[in-house]
ROSE-4610 file (N, C-alpha, C; in Angstrom, 1 decimal, always signed):
// ROSE-4610
residu = [M/M/M/S/S/S/G/G/G/L/L/L/E/E/E/L/L/L/F/F/F/A/A/A/A/A/A/T/T/T/L/L/L/G/G/G/V/V/V/I/I/I/A/A/A/V/V/V/W/W/W/L/L/L/T/T/T/V/V/V/K/K/K/Q/Q/Q/N/N/N/P/P/P/W/W/W/C/C/C/W/W/W/P/P/P/I/I/I/G/G/G/L/L/L/V/V/V/M/M/M/V/V/V/S/S/S/L/L/L/Y/Y/Y/S/S/S/W/W/W/I/I/I/F/F/F/F/F/F/E/E/E/V/V/V/K/K/K/L/L/L/Y/Y/Y/S/S/S/D/D/D/M/M/M/L/L/L/L/L/L/Q/Q/Q/V/V/V/I/I/I/Y/Y/Y/A/A/A/A/A/A/L/L/L/Q/Q/Q/L/L/L/Y/Y/Y/G/G/G/W/W/W/W/W/W/Q/Q/Q/W/W/W/T/T/T/R/R/R/A/A/A/G/G/G/D/D/D/T/T/T/R/R/R/Q/Q/Q/G/G/G/R/R/R/Q/Q/Q/V/V/V/S/S/S/L/L/L/L/L/L/D/D/D/G/G/G/R/R/R/S/S/S/I/I/I/T/T/T/V/V/V/S/S/S/L/L/L/A/A/A/I/I/I/G/G/G/A/A/A/I/I/I/G/G/G/S/S/S/L/L/L/I/I/I/L/L/L/G/G/G/A/A/A/V/V/V/M/M/M/A/A/A/H/H/H/W/W/W/T/T/T/D/D/D/A/A/A/A/A/A/Q/Q/Q/P/P/P/W/W/W/L/L/L/D/D/D/A/A/A/A/A/A/L/L/L/T/T/T/G/G/G/F/F/F/S/S/S/L/L/L/V/V/V/A/A/A/Q/Q/Q/V/V/V/W/W/W/M/M/M/A/A/A/Q/Q/Q/K/K/K/R/R/R/V/V/V/Q/Q/Q/C/C/C/W/W/W/P/P/P/L/L/L/W/W/W/I/I/I/T/T/T/L/L/L/D/D/D/V/V/V/V/V/V/F/F/F/V/V/V/G/G/G/L/L/L/F/F/F/I/I/I/Y/Y/Y/K/K/K/S/S/S/M/M/M/Y/Y/Y/L/L/L/T/T/T/A/A/A/G/G/G/L/L/L/Y/Y/Y/G/G/G/L/L/L/F/F/F/A/A/A/V/V/V/I/I/I/A/A/A/V/V/V/Q/Q/Q/G/G/G/W/W/W/R/R/R/E/E/E/W/W/W/R/R/R/A/A/A/D/D/D/P/P/P/V/V/V/L/L/L/R/R/R/T/T/T]
num = [1/1/1/2/2/2/3/3/3/4/4/4/5/5/5/6/6/6/7/7/7/8/8/8/9/9/9/10/10/10/11/11/11/12/12/12/13/13/13/14/14/14/15/15/15/16/16/16/17/17/17/18/18/18/19/19/19/20/20/20/21/21/21/22/22/22/23/23/23/24/24/24/25/25/25/26/26/26/27/27/27/28/28/28/29/29/29/30/30/30/31/31/31/32/32/32/33/33/33/34/34/34/35/35/35/36/36/36/37/37/37/38/38/38/39/39/39/40/40/40/41/41/41/42/42/42/43/43/43/44/44/44/45/45/45/46/46/46/47/47/47/48/48/48/49/49/49/50/50/50/51/51/51/52/52/52/53/53/53/54/54/54/55/55/55/56/56/56/57/57/57/58/58/58/59/59/59/60/60/60/61/61/61/62/62/62/63/63/63/64/64/64/65/65/65/66/66/66/67/67/67/68/68/68/69/69/69/70/70/70/71/71/71/72/72/72/73/73/73/74/74/74/75/75/75/76/76/76/77/77/77/78/78/78/79/79/79/80/80/80/81/81/81/82/82/82/83/83/83/84/84/84/85/85/85/86/86/86/87/87/87/88/88/88/89/89/89/90/90/90/91/91/91/92/92/92/93/93/93/94/94/94/95/95/95/96/96/96/97/97/97/98/98/98/99/99/99/100/100/100/101/101/101/102/102/102/103/103/103/104/104/104/105/105/105/106/106/106/107/107/107/108/108/108/109/109/109/110/110/110/111/111/111/112/112/112/113/113/113/114/114/114/115/115/115/116/116/116/117/117/117/118/118/118/119/119/119/120/120/120/121/121/121/122/122/122/123/123/123/124/124/124/125/125/125/126/126/126/127/127/127/128/128/128/129/129/129/130/130/130/131/131/131/132/132/132/133/133/133/134/134/134/135/135/135/136/136/136/137/137/137/138/138/138/139/139/139/140/140/140/141/141/141/142/142/142/143/143/143/144/144/144/145/145/145/146/146/146/147/147/147/148/148/148/149/149/149/150/150/150/151/151/151/152/152/152/153/153/153/154/154/154/155/155/155/156/156/156/157/157/157/158/158/158/159/159/159/160/160/160/161/161/161/162/162/162/163/163/163/164/164/164/165/165/165/166/166/166/167/167/167/168/168/168/169/169/169/170/170/170/171/171/171/172/172/172/173/173/173/174/174/174/175/175/175/176/176/176/177/177/177/178/178/178/179/179/179/180/180/180/181/181/181/182/182/182/183/183/183/184/184/184/185/185/185/186/186/186/187/187/187]
x = [+163.0/+163.8/+165.3/+165.9/+167.4/+168.1/+169.4/+170.2/+170.2/+170.1/+170.0/+168.8/+167.6/+166.4/+166.4/+167.0/+167.1/+168.0/+169.1/+170.0/+169.2/+168.6/+167.9/+166.7/+166.0/+164.9/+165.5/+166.6/+167.2/+167.6/+168.2/+168.6/+167.3/+166.2/+165.0/+164.4/+164.4/+164.0/+164.8/+166.1/+167.0/+166.7/+166.6/+166.4/+165.1/+164.0/+162.7/+162.7/+163.3/+163.4/+164.2/+165.3/+166.1/+165.3/+164.4/+163.6/+162.6/+162.0/+161.1/+161.8/+163.0/+163.8/+164.5/+164.2/+164.7/+166.2/+166.8/+168.3/+168.6/+169.5/+169.8/+170.5/+171.0/+171.6/+170.6/+169.3/+168.3/+168.5/+169.0/+169.1/+170.2/+171.5/+172.5/+172.2/+171.6/+171.3/+170.1/+169.2/+168.1/+168.5/+169.6/+170.1/+170.6/+171.3/+171.8/+170.6/+169.6/+168.5/+167.7/+167.5/+166.7/+167.5/+168.8/+169.6/+169.5/+169.5/+169.4/+168.0/+166.9/+165.6/+165.3/+166.0/+165.7/+166.0/+167.1/+167.4/+166.4/+166.1/+165.1/+163.8/+163.3/+162.0/+162.1/+163.2/+163.4/+163.3/+163.9/+163.8/+162.4/+161.5/+160.1/+159.2/+159.7/+158.9/+157.9/+158.3/+157.6/+158.3/+158.2/+159.0/+158.7/+157.5/+157.2/+157.9/+157.9/+158.6/+160.1/+160.6/+162.0/+162.4/+161.5/+161.8/+161.6/+160.7/+160.5/+161.7/+162.4/+163.6/+164.7/+164.8/+165.8/+165.5/+164.2/+163.8/+164.1/+163.8/+164.0/+165.5/+166.4/+167.8/+168.1/+167.5/+167.7/+167.0/+165.9/+165.2/+165.9/+166.6/+167.4/+168.5/+169.1/+170.1/+169.4/+168.2/+167.5/+167.1/+166.6/+166.2/+167.4/+168.5/+169.7/+170.1/+170.1/+170.4/+169.4/+168.1/+167.1/+167.2/+167.6/+167.7/+169.0/+170.0/+171.3/+171.8/+171.2/+171.8/+171.6/+172.7/+172.7/+172.9/+172.3/+172.4/+172.5/+172.4/+172.5/+171.3/+170.1/+168.9/+168.3/+168.9/+168.2/+169.2/+168.9/+169.7/+169.0/+168.9/+168.1/+166.6/+165.9/+164.5/+163.8/+162.7/+161.9/+160.6/+160.0/+158.7/+157.7/+156.8/+155.8/+154.6/+153.5/+152.2/+152.0/+151.4/+151.0/+149.6/+149.3/+148.0/+147.1/+145.8/+144.9/+145.1/+145.4/+145.6/+146.8/+147.9/+149.1/+148.9/+148.1/+147.8/+147.1/+146.0/+145.2/+146.0/+146.9/+147.7/+148.7/+149.3/+150.3/+149.6/+148.4/+147.7/+147.2/+146.8/+146.4/+147.6/+148.7/+149.9/+150.3/+150.1/+150.4/+149.4/+148.1/+147.1/+147.4/+147.7/+148.0/+149.2/+150.3/+151.5/+151.2/+150.3/+149.9/+149.3/+148.3/+147.6/+148.5/+149.4/+150.3/+151.3/+151.9/+152.8/+152.1/+150.8/+150.1/+149.8/+149.4/+149.2/+150.4/+151.6/+152.8/+153.2/+153.1/+153.4/+152.5/+151.2/+150.2/+150.3/+150.8/+150.8/+152.2/+153.3/+154.6/+155.5/+155.0/+155.9/+155.1/+155.8/+155.2/+155.0/+154.8/+154.7/+153.7/+154.0/+153.1/+151.8/+151.8/+150.6/+150.7/+150.6/+151.0/+150.2/+148.9/+148.1/+148.3/+148.3/+148.5/+149.9/+150.8/+152.2/+152.5/+151.9/+152.0/+151.3/+150.2/+149.5/+150.4/+150.9/+151.7/+153.0/+153.5/+154.7/+154.4/+153.3/+152.9/+152.7/+152.0/+151.7/+152.9/+153.7/+154.9/+155.9/+155.9/+156.7/+156.2/+154.9/+154.4/+154.8/+154.6/+154.9/+156.4/+157.3/+158.7/+159.1/+158.5/+158.8/+158.4/+157.2/+156.7/+157.6/+158.1/+159.0/+160.3/+160.9/+162.1/+161.9/+160.7/+160.4/+159.9/+159.9/+159.5/+158.0/+157.2/+155.7/+155.1/+154.3/+153.7/+152.8/+152.2/+151.2/+151.8/+153.2/+153.8/+153.4/+153.3/+153.1/+151.7/+150.6/+149.3/+149.3/+150.0/+150.0/+150.9/+152.0/+152.9/+152.2/+151.4/+150.7/+149.7/+149.0/+148.0/+148.8/+149.8/+150.6/+151.2/+151.8/+152.5/+151.5/+150.3/+149.3/+149.0/+148.8/+148.6/+149.8/+151.0/+152.2/+152.3/+151.9/+151.9/+151.1/+149.9/+149.1/+149.8/+150.4/+151.0/+152.2/+153.0/+154.2/+153.8/+152.7/+152.2/+151.7/+151.0/+150.6/+151.8/+152.9/+154.1/+155.0/+154.6/+155.3/+156.6/+156.6/+157.8/+157.5/+157.5/+157.0/+157.8/+159.1/+160.0/+159.7/+159.6/+159.4/+158.0/+157.0/+155.7/+155.7/+156.5/+156.7/+157.4/+158.4/+159.1/+158.1/+157.2/+156.3/+155.2/+154.9/+154.0/+154.7/+156.0/+156.7/+156.8/+157.0/+157.1/+155.8/+154.6/+153.4/+153.3/+153.8/+153.8/+154.7/+155.9/+156.9/+156.3/+155.6/+155.0/+153.9/+153.2/+152.3/+153.1/+154.2/+155.0/+155.6/+156.0/+156.5/+155.4/+154.2/+153.1/+152.9/+152.9/+152.8/+153.9/+155.1/+156.2/+156.3/+156.1/+156.2/+155.1/+153.9/+152.8/+153.1/+153.9/+154.2/+155.5/+156.1/+157.3/+157.1/+158.0/+157.8/+157.7/+158.3/+158.2/+156.8/+156.0/+154.6/+153.7/+154.2/+153.4/+153.7/+154.7/+155.1/+154.4]
y = [+39.9/+40.8/+40.6/+41.7/+41.7/+42.3/+42.0/+42.6/+44.1/+44.7/+46.1/+46.7/+46.0/+46.4/+46.4/+45.3/+45.2/+46.4/+46.7/+47.7/+49.1/+49.3/+50.6/+50.7/+49.6/+49.7/+50.0/+49.4/+49.7/+51.1/+51.7/+53.1/+54.0/+53.5/+54.3/+54.4/+53.3/+53.3/+54.2/+54.1/+55.0/+56.5/+56.8/+58.2/+58.7/+58.0/+58.5/+58.6/+57.7/+57.8/+59.0/+59.3/+60.5/+61.8/+61.7/+62.8/+63.1/+62.1/+62.3/+62.9/+62.5/+63.1/+64.4/+64.9/+66.2/+66.2/+65.1/+65.0/+65.2/+66.2/+66.5/+65.4/+64.4/+63.3/+62.5/+62.7/+62.1/+62.4/+63.5/+64.0/+63.2/+63.2/+62.4/+60.9/+60.4/+58.9/+58.7/+59.7/+59.6/+59.7/+60.5/+60.7/+59.4/+58.6/+57.3/+56.4/+56.4/+55.5/+55.8/+57.1/+57.4/+57.1/+57.2/+56.9/+55.4/+54.6/+53.1/+52.8/+53.4/+53.1/+53.6/+54.6/+55.0/+53.8/+53.1/+51.9/+50.8/+50.5/+49.5/+49.7/+50.9/+51.3/+51.2/+51.5/+51.4/+49.9/+49.0/+47.6/+47.0/+47.6/+47.1/+47.9/+48.9/+49.7/+50.6/+51.1/+52.2/+53.4/+53.9/+55.0/+56.4/+56.6/+57.8/+57.8/+56.6/+56.5/+56.6/+56.1/+56.3/+57.8/+58.5/+59.9/+60.6/+60.2/+60.7/+60.6/+59.5/+59.3/+60.3/+60.5/+61.5/+62.9/+63.3/+64.6/+64.6/+63.5/+63.4/+63.6/+63.2/+63.4/+64.9/+65.7/+67.1/+67.7/+67.1/+67.6/+67.2/+66.1/+65.7/+66.8/+67.3/+68.4/+69.7/+70.0/+71.1/+71.0/+69.9/+69.6/+69.8/+69.2/+69.3/+70.7/+71.5/+72.9/+73.7/+73.4/+74.0/+73.7/+72.5/+72.1/+72.5/+72.8/+73.1/+74.5/+75.2/+76.6/+77.4/+78.1/+79.0/+80.4/+81.3/+82.7/+83.5/+84.8/+85.7/+85.4/+85.2/+85.1/+83.7/+82.8/+81.5/+80.4/+79.4/+78.2/+77.0/+77.1/+76.1/+76.3/+75.5/+75.6/+75.1/+75.7/+75.3/+74.7/+73.8/+73.2/+74.3/+74.2/+75.2/+74.6/+75.4/+75.0/+75.8/+75.1/+75.8/+76.4/+77.5/+78.0/+77.3/+77.4/+76.7/+77.0/+78.2/+78.6/+77.9/+77.9/+77.2/+75.7/+75.1/+73.7/+73.5/+74.3/+74.1/+74.3/+75.3/+75.6/+74.4/+74.0/+72.9/+71.6/+71.3/+70.1/+70.2/+71.4/+71.6/+71.4/+71.9/+71.7/+70.2/+69.5/+68.1/+67.4/+67.8/+67.1/+67.4/+68.6/+69.0/+68.2/+68.2/+67.5/+66.0/+65.5/+64.0/+63.7/+64.6/+64.4/+64.5/+65.5/+65.6/+64.4/+64.1/+62.9/+61.6/+61.5/+60.3/+60.1/+61.3/+61.2/+60.9/+61.5/+61.2/+59.7/+59.2/+57.8/+56.8/+57.2/+56.3/+56.2/+57.3/+57.4/+57.1/+57.3/+57.2/+56.2/+55.5/+54.4/+53.1/+52.1/+50.9/+50.8/+51.9/+51.9/+50.9/+50.3/+49.3/+49.9/+51.0/+51.6/+53.1/+53.6/+55.0/+56.1/+55.9/+56.9/+56.9/+55.7/+55.6/+56.0/+55.6/+55.9/+57.4/+58.0/+59.5/+60.2/+59.8/+60.5/+60.4/+59.2/+59.1/+59.9/+60.0/+60.9/+62.4/+62.8/+64.2/+64.7/+63.9/+64.2/+63.9/+63.0/+62.8/+63.9/+64.6/+65.8/+66.9/+67.0/+68.0/+67.7/+66.4/+66.0/+66.2/+65.9/+66.1/+67.5/+68.4/+69.8/+70.3/+69.9/+70.3/+69.7/+68.5/+67.9/+68.7/+69.1/+69.9/+71.2/+71.7/+73.0/+72.8/+71.6/+71.3/+71.7/+71.4/+71.7/+70.5/+70.7/+69.5/+68.7/+69.4/+68.8/+67.7/+67.7/+66.7/+65.3/+65.1/+63.8/+63.1/+63.8/+63.1/+62.9/+63.7/+63.4/+62.2/+62.1/+60.9/+59.7/+59.7/+58.5/+58.0/+59.0/+58.6/+58.0/+58.7/+58.2/+56.8/+56.7/+55.4/+54.2/+54.4/+53.3/+52.9/+53.9/+53.6/+53.0/+53.4/+52.8/+51.3/+51.0/+49.6/+48.7/+49.2/+48.4/+48.3/+49.4/+49.3/+48.4/+48.4/+47.5/+46.0/+45.8/+44.4/+44.0/+44.8/+44.5/+44.1/+44.8/+44.6/+43.5/+42.8/+41.7/+42.2/+43.5/+44.1/+44.1/+42.9/+42.7/+43.5/+43.4/+44.1/+45.6/+46.2/+47.6/+47.9/+47.0/+47.3/+47.3/+46.4/+46.4/+47.7/+48.1/+49.3/+50.5/+50.6/+51.7/+51.6/+50.4/+50.2/+50.7/+50.4/+50.9/+52.4/+53.0/+54.4/+55.1/+54.4/+55.0/+55.0/+53.9/+53.9/+55.0/+55.1/+56.1/+57.5/+57.7/+59.0/+59.4/+58.4/+58.7/+59.2/+58.6/+59.1/+60.5/+60.7/+62.0/+63.1/+62.8/+63.7/+64.1/+63.1/+63.3/+64.2/+63.8/+64.6/+66.0/+66.2/+67.5/+68.4/+67.9/+68.7/+69.1/+68.3/+68.6/+69.4/+69.8/+70.6/+71.9/+72.3/+73.5/+74.8/+74.8/+76.0/+76.3/+75.2/+75.4/+76.0/+75.7/+76.2/+77.6/+78.2/+79.6/+80.6]
z = [+71.4/+72.3/+72.0/+71.8/+71.6/+72.8/+72.8/+73.9/+73.8/+72.6/+72.4/+73.0/+72.7/+73.3/+74.8/+75.4/+76.8/+77.4/+76.8/+77.2/+77.1/+76.0/+75.8/+76.9/+77.1/+78.1/+79.5/+79.9/+81.2/+81.3/+80.2/+80.3/+80.4/+79.7/+79.8/+81.2/+81.9/+83.3/+84.1/+84.0/+84.7/+84.4/+83.1/+82.7/+83.2/+83.1/+83.6/+85.1/+85.8/+87.3/+87.7/+87.0/+87.3/+87.0/+86.0/+85.7/+86.8/+87.3/+88.5/+89.6/+89.8/+90.9/+90.6/+89.4/+88.9/+88.9/+88.6/+88.4/+87.0/+86.7/+85.3/+84.5/+85.2/+84.5/+83.7/+83.9/+83.1/+81.6/+81.3/+79.9/+79.1/+79.6/+78.8/+78.8/+79.8/+79.8/+78.8/+78.8/+77.9/+76.4/+76.2/+74.9/+74.3/+75.1/+74.7/+74.4/+75.3/+75.2/+73.9/+73.6/+72.4/+71.1/+71.2/+70.0/+69.7/+70.7/+70.5/+70.0/+70.6/+70.2/+68.8/+68.3/+66.9/+65.9/+66.2/+65.4/+65.6/+66.8/+67.2/+66.4/+66.5/+65.8/+64.3/+63.7/+62.3/+61.9/+62.7/+62.4/+62.4/+63.2/+63.2/+62.5/+61.6/+60.8/+61.5/+62.6/+63.3/+63.1/+61.8/+61.4/+62.1/+62.5/+63.2/+64.6/+65.2/+66.5/+66.3/+65.1/+64.8/+64.7/+64.0/+63.8/+65.2/+66.0/+67.3/+68.1/+68.1/+68.8/+68.4/+67.1/+66.5/+67.1/+67.1/+67.6/+69.1/+69.8/+71.2/+71.5/+70.6/+70.9/+71.0/+70.1/+70.2/+71.4/+71.8/+73.0/+74.3/+74.2/+75.4/+75.6/+74.6/+74.7/+75.2/+74.7/+75.1/+76.6/+77.0/+78.4/+79.3/+78.9/+79.8/+79.9/+78.9/+79.0/+79.8/+79.7/+80.5/+82.0/+82.3/+83.7/+84.4/+83.6/+84.2/+84.0/+83.1/+82.9/+84.1/+84.4/+85.6/+85.1/+85.8/+85.5/+86.8/+86.7/+87.8/+88.8/+88.2/+89.0/+88.9/+88.2/+87.9/+88.1/+88.8/+88.9/+88.3/+87.0/+86.2/+86.3/+85.6/+85.5/+86.8/+87.2/+88.3/+87.9/+88.6/+88.3/+88.3/+87.2/+87.1/+86.4/+86.4/+85.7/+84.5/+83.5/+82.3/+82.5/+81.8/+81.9/+80.8/+80.9/+80.0/+78.6/+78.2/+76.8/+76.3/+77.0/+76.6/+76.4/+77.3/+77.1/+75.8/+75.6/+74.4/+73.1/+73.1/+71.9/+71.7/+72.7/+72.6/+72.1/+72.6/+72.2/+70.8/+70.4/+69.0/+68.0/+68.4/+67.6/+67.5/+68.6/+68.6/+67.7/+67.7/+66.8/+65.4/+65.0/+63.6/+63.1/+64.0/+63.6/+63.4/+64.3/+64.1/+62.8/+62.5/+61.2/+60.0/+60.0/+58.9/+58.8/+59.9/+59.9/+59.6/+60.1/+59.7/+58.3/+57.6/+56.2/+55.4/+55.8/+55.1/+55.3/+56.5/+56.7/+56.1/+56.0/+55.4/+53.9/+53.3/+51.8/+51.2/+51.9/+51.3/+52.0/+53.0/+53.6/+53.8/+54.2/+54.6/+56.1/+56.8/+58.2/+58.7/+59.8/+60.4/+60.9/+61.6/+62.2/+62.0/+60.7/+60.4/+61.2/+61.4/+62.1/+63.6/+64.2/+65.6/+66.0/+65.2/+65.5/+65.4/+64.4/+64.2/+65.3/+65.8/+66.9/+68.2/+68.4/+69.6/+69.5/+68.3/+68.1/+68.3/+67.7/+67.8/+69.3/+70.0/+71.4/+72.3/+72.0/+72.7/+72.7/+71.5/+71.4/+72.3/+72.4/+73.3/+74.7/+75.1/+76.5/+76.8/+75.8/+76.0/+76.2/+75.4/+75.5/+76.9/+77.3/+78.6/+79.7/+79.6/+80.6/+80.6/+79.5/+79.4/+80.1/+80.1/+80.7/+82.1/+82.6/+84.0/+84.2/+83.3/+83.5/+84.1/+85.1/+85.8/+84.9/+83.9/+83.0/+82.1/+82.1/+81.2/+81.7/+83.0/+83.6/+83.2/+83.4/+83.0/+81.4/+80.6/+79.2/+79.0/+79.7/+79.5/+80.0/+81.0/+81.5/+80.4/+79.8/+78.7/+77.6/+77.1/+76.0/+76.3/+77.4/+77.8/+77.7/+78.2/+78.2/+76.7/+75.9/+74.5/+73.8/+74.1/+73.6/+74.0/+75.2/+75.6/+74.7/+74.3/+73.4/+72.0/+71.5/+70.2/+70.2/+71.3/+71.4/+71.6/+72.3/+72.3/+71.0/+70.2/+68.9/+68.0/+68.2/+67.4/+68.0/+69.0/+69.7/+70.3/+70.7/+71.4/+72.9/+73.5/+74.8/+75.9/+75.7/+76.6/+76.6/+75.4/+75.3/+75.8/+75.6/+76.1/+77.7/+78.2/+79.7/+80.2/+79.4/+79.7/+79.7/+78.8/+78.7/+79.8/+80.2/+81.3/+82.6/+82.8/+83.9/+83.8/+82.6/+82.4/+83.0/+82.7/+83.1/+84.7/+85.3/+86.8/+87.3/+86.7/+87.2/+86.9/+85.8/+85.5/+86.6/+87.1/+88.2/+89.4/+89.7/+90.8/+90.5/+89.2/+88.8/+89.0/+88.6/+88.8/+90.2/+91.1/+92.5/+93.1/+92.8/+93.3/+92.8/+91.5/+91.0/+91.4/+91.6/+92.2/+93.6/+94.3/+95.7/+95.9/+94.7/+94.8/+95.5/+96.4/+97.2/+96.4/+95.2/+94.3/+94.0/+93.7/+93.4/+94.5/+95.7/+96.9/+97.3/+96.7/+97.1/+96.3]
């Protein structure tokens, strides 16, 4: 564990907690966290996770814009549900992306866990887009991914990051509860 990993993990907890509370400051804090983790994952040869952090950086900006943009009839994005077709299409895109990235990482890099890392990356992108759009379904997907990430990080002896993702899973349960109870969904 390094001081950089500890700092990034601390920022991660703050960012996810602010997300649960629907506070738009989750996005700039998250941007700093993912920037730091891109370097951390490069050092331990989790290249798909490193690339994921780079993409997360762009999605942090997208999420911040989604949550804060104001217009004549809209004061930022409201919590909403995805329909079944949208869920299926999104998960299919995540699976296809996972397979393509896994093949690239398995054949052209010395990635530590190319297929698992790629699958976590592909589906994390789906969850992140859903979160930026304030879709309730982001939380059960995050819970599932976070649990698998814990195992990967324990395997890589990244115990602090494994603990962070375990905490993310707990916070995601709270996020799922709170977003499902949002008054917007009940109207």
